[in-house]
C-alpha positions in Angstrom: 20.6 -61.2 -41.3 19.0 -62.9 -38.3 22.0 -65.1 -37.9 24.2 -61.9 -37.5 22.5 -61.3 -34.1 22.3 -63.6 -31.1 19.0 -65.3 -30.4 18.7 -63.3 -27.1 19.1 -60.1 -29.1 16.4 -61.1 -31.6 14.0 -61.9 -28.7 14.7 -58.5 -27.1 14.3 -56.6 -30.4 11.0 -58.4 -31.1 9.5 -56.8 -28.0 10.2 -53.3 -29.3 9.2 -54.1 -32.9 5.8 -55.3 -31.6 5.4 -52.1 -29.6 6.3 -50.1 -32.8 3.7 -51.9 -34.8 1.0 -51.2 -32.2 2.1 -47.5 -32.2 1.9 -47.4 -36.0 -1.6 -49.0 -36.0 -2.8 -46.3 -33.6 -1.3 -43.6 -35.8 -2.4 -45.3 -39.0 1.0 -45.1 -40.6 3.2 -47.6 -42.5 5.4 -49.4 -39.9 8.1 -50.1 -42.5 8.6 -46.5 -43.7 7.8 -43.6 -41.4 8.5 -39.9 -41.0 11.2 -39.2 -38.4 8.7 -37.3 -36.3 6.8 -40.5 -35.5 10.0 -42.4 -34.5 10.9 -39.5 -32.2 7.4 -39.7 -30.7 7.7 -43.4 -30.2 11.1 -43.0 -28.4 9.9 -40.0 -26.4 7.1 -42.2 -25.0 9.8 -44.5 -23.5 11.7 -41.5 -22.1 8.5 -40.1 -20.5 7.9 -43.5 -18.8 11.3 -43.1 -17.1 13.2 -45.7 -19.1 17.0 -45.3 -19.2 19.3 -44.5 -22.1 20.3 -48.1 -22.7 16.7 -49.2 -23.1 15.8 -46.4 -25.5 19.0 -47.1 -27.5 18.0 -50.8 -27.7 14.5 -49.8 -29.0 16.1 -47.5 -31.6 18.4 -50.4 -32.7 15.4 -52.7 -32.9 13.5 -50.3 -35.2 16.6 -50.0 -37.3 16.3 -53.7 -38.3 12.9 -53.3 -40.0 12.2 -49.7 -41.1 13.7 -46.8 -43.1 12.8 -43.2 -42.4 11.1 -41.3 -45.2 13.9 -40.1 -47.4 15.8 -43.4 -47.3 17.6 -42.7 -44.1 18.8 -45.3 -41.7 17.6 -44.6 -38.2 21.0 -44.6 -36.6 22.3 -42.1 -39.2 19.5 -39.6 -39.1 20.8 -36.3 -37.6 17.6 -35.7 -35.6 17.8 -39.2 -34.1 21.4 -38.6 -33.2 20.6 -35.3 -31.4 17.6 -36.9 -29.7 19.7 -39.8 -28.3 22.4 -37.3 -27.1 19.6 -35.6 -25.1 18.4 -38.9 -23.7 21.9 -39.7 -22.5 22.2 -36.2 -20.9 19.0 -36.8 -19.0 19.6 -40.5 -18.1 23.3 -41.3 -18.4 24.5 -44.9 -18.1 25.2 -45.6 -14.5 26.9 -48.5 -12.7 24.4 -51.0 -11.4 26.1 -51.2 -8.0 27.7 -48.6 -5.8 29.2 -51.3 -3.6 29.5 -55.1 -4.0 29.5 -58.1 -1.7 32.7 -59.7 -0.5 33.4 -63.1 -2.1 35.0 -64.2 1.2 31.4 -64.4 2.5 30.5 -67.1 -0.1 33.8 -68.9 0.2 33.5 -69.1 4.0 30.0 -70.5 3.5 31.5 -73.2 1.3 34.2 -74.0 3.8 31.6 -74.6 6.5 29.4 -76.7 4.3 29.6 -80.4 3.2 32.9 -81.6 1.8 33.2 -82.4 -1.9 32.1 -86.0 -1.7 29.3 -85.3 0.7 27.5 -83.0 -1.7 24.2 -84.1 -3.3 23.6 -83.3 -6.9 21.7 -80.2 -6.2 24.4 -78.8 -3.9 27.1 -79.8 -6.3 25.4 -78.2 -9.3 24.9 -74.9 -7.5 28.3 -74.8 -5.9 30.1 -75.7 -9.2 28.3 -72.8 -11.0 29.3 -70.3 -8.3 32.9 -71.5 -8.3 33.1 -71.1 -12.1 31.7 -67.6 -11.9 34.1 -66.5 -9.2 37.3 -67.9 -10.8 36.4 -66.7 -14.3 34.7 -63.3 -13.5 32.5 -64.0 -16.6 28.8 -63.3 -17.1 26.4 -66.2 -16.1 25.8 -66.7 -19.9 29.2 -68.4 -20.1 27.8 -71.4 -18.3 25.8 -72.3 -21.4 28.9 -72.2 -23.5 30.9 -74.8 -21.5 30.3 -78.0 -23.5 31.6 -81.5 -23.8 33.0 -80.8 -27.3 35.0 -77.6 -26.6 37.4 -78.5 -23.7 40.7 -80.3 -23.1 41.7 -81.7 -19.7 45.0 -82.4 -18.0 45.9 -83.4 -14.5 45.8 -79.8 -13.3 43.1 -78.0 -15.3 40.1 -78.0 -17.7 40.5 -75.5 -20.6 37.4 -74.5 -22.6 37.9 -72.8 -26.0 35.1 -70.5 -26.7 34.3 -68.8 -30.0 33.0 -65.3 -30.6 29.4 -66.6 -30.8 29.7 -68.1 -27.3 30.3 -64.8 -25.4 28.6 -61.4 -25.3 31.7 -59.5 -26.3 32.1 -61.6 -29.4 32.5 -59.8 -32.7 33.8 -60.6 -36.2 37.4 -59.6 -35.3 37.3 -61.4 -32.0 39.4 -64.6 -31.9 37.6 -66.1 -28.9 38.8 -66.9 -25.4 39.9 -69.8 -23.3 38.3 -70.5 -19.9 40.7 -72.2 -17.6 39.4 -74.1 -14.5 42.5 -75.1 -12.6 43.3 -77.1 -9.5 43.4 -75.3 -6.2 45.1 -76.7 -3.1 41.9 -76.3 -0.9 39.6 -79.0 -2.2 36.5 -77.4 -0.7 37.1 -74.4 -3.1 38.7 -76.3 -6.0 36.6 -75.8 -9.2 38.7 -78.5 -11.0 37.8 -81.2 -8.4 34.1 -80.2 -8.4 33.9 -80.3 -12.2 35.7 -83.6 -12.4 33.3 -85.2 -9.9 30.3 -83.6 -11.7 31.4 -85.0 -15.1 31.7 -88.5 -13.5 28.3 -88.3 -11.9 26.4 -87.0 -15.0 28.1 -89.3 -17.5 25.5 -92.0 -17.4 22.5 -89.6 -17.8 24.0 -87.2 -20.3 22.7 -89.2 -23.4 24.6 -87.1 -25.9 23.8 -83.7 -24.3 26.8 -81.4 -25.0 26.2 -78.7 -22.4 28.1 -79.4 -19.2 25.5 -78.2 -16.8 22.4 -80.3 -16.5 19.3 -80.2 -14.4 19.4 -82.3 -11.2 15.7 -83.1 -11.2 13.8 -85.4 -13.5 13.6 -85.2 -16.5 17.3 -84.5 -16.8 18.2 -82.1 -19.6 20.5 -79.2 -20.1 20.1 -76.4 -17.6 18.6 -73.2 -19.0 20.2 -69.8 -18.5 17.4 -68.7 -16.1 17.8 -72.0 -14.1 21.5 -71.4 -13.6 20.9 -67.8 -12.6 18.5 -69.0 -10.0 21.1 -71.5 -8.7 23.6 -68.6 -8.3 21.0 -66.5 -6.4 20.2 -69.5 -4.2 23.9 -69.8 -3.2 24.1 -66.0 -2.5 21.0 -66.1 -0.4 22.1 -69.2 1.6 25.5 -67.5 2.2 23.8 -64.4 3.6 24.0 -62.0 0.6 21.1 -59.7 0.0 19.7 -61.0 -3.2 17.2 -58.2 -3.4 20.2 -55.9 -4.0 22.5 -58.2 -5.9 21.7 -60.3 -8.9 23.4 -63.5 -10.2 25.5 -61.3 -12.5 27.0 -59.5 -9.5 29.6 -62.3 -9.3 31.5 -60.6 -12.1 32.0 -57.4 -10.1 32.6 -59.2 -6.9 35.4 -61.4 -8.3 37.1 -58.7 -10.3 37.0 -56.2 -7.4 38.5 -58.8 -5.0 41.3 -59.4 -7.6 41.9 -55.7 -7.7 42.1 -55.5 -3.9 44.7 -58.3 -4.0 46.8 -56.2 -6.4 46.3 -58.3 -9.4 47.6 -56.2 -12.4 44.8 -54.4 -14.3 46.0 -55.9 -17.5 45.4 -59.4 -16.2 41.9 -58.5 -14.9 41.0 -56.9 -18.2 42.2 -59.9 -20.1 40.4 -62.3 -17.8 37.1 -60.5 -18.1 37.3 -59.5 -21.7 37.4 -55.7 -21.3 39.3 -53.7 -23.8 39.4 -50.5 -21.7 40.4 -50.1 -18.1 37.7 -47.4 -17.8 35.0 -50.1 -18.1 36.3 -51.9 -15.1 36.8 -48.7 -13.1 33.3 -47.3 -13.8 31.1 -50.3 -13.8 32.8 -53.2 -11.9 35.5 -52.1 -9.5 33.5 -51.5 -6.3 34.1 -51.3 -2.6 32.9 -54.3 -0.7 29.5 -53.8 0.9 30.7 -52.9 4.4 32.1 -49.9 6.3 35.7 -50.3 5.1 37.0 -47.6 7.4 35.3 -49.0 10.6 36.3 -52.5 9.7 40.0 -51.5 9.3 40.0 -49.8 12.7 38.4 -52.7 14.5 40.2 -55.6 12.9 43.2 -57.1 14.8 
């Protein structure tokens, strides 16, 4: 059963299960079988603390992995739990993380003004490569961990990585996986293919059998963790002048897809690229105006 969920999900669920065990110890009740009123009390505590619907829903799902409600009910199917969760959604509906997004041209111009490809040191190359991958794929930063030496093919014009359902967040049993294409681009300073090719060559002698493409640049050299690569992305944003207090590493997904939309890329292509099954997901959560006064800018520009 544990294999049915991602490791990240198990870690997240453990947090709420431990909180539930503490709650049950205080109430002196069985943590594996409880009356629905105690589960509602536990979830209500989270609502009172101001936590959002998504967080409360995650806690509910976590409890569902280890307990049954008295009467042999599954938590997700109990009518009182369903009504409660509808109420939580009404109070704290899921909202987009950003109301506006940064313009990718700011980062691209920063790259253009920086060192040329063969002048980059390993730190600069590692960070720049991660950012270019994020911008040309519009994927979540987690995808960087799934790019490996044993799941790609290469031609003279592109690298193609074949990812399975377990490699991506939207993976599910009926999901056939996706391909991530990192193709040549005429402007070498922004060419993800050229940067990856150089990175492969420079890391070949230190890889020592490590399959993940992205490695740390400091000693000891090993595969770069998810948090490390997120930090690299934020470093690039900050150096380019983007407010990293307002925008996280994951904002690259919204920035890239929004720019594609402004360039009149068909919505079907954007959805396919990003792995969205409904256009409403893009429209509500990702398609944002760039973080500037669009009206004033259009008036003043030549």
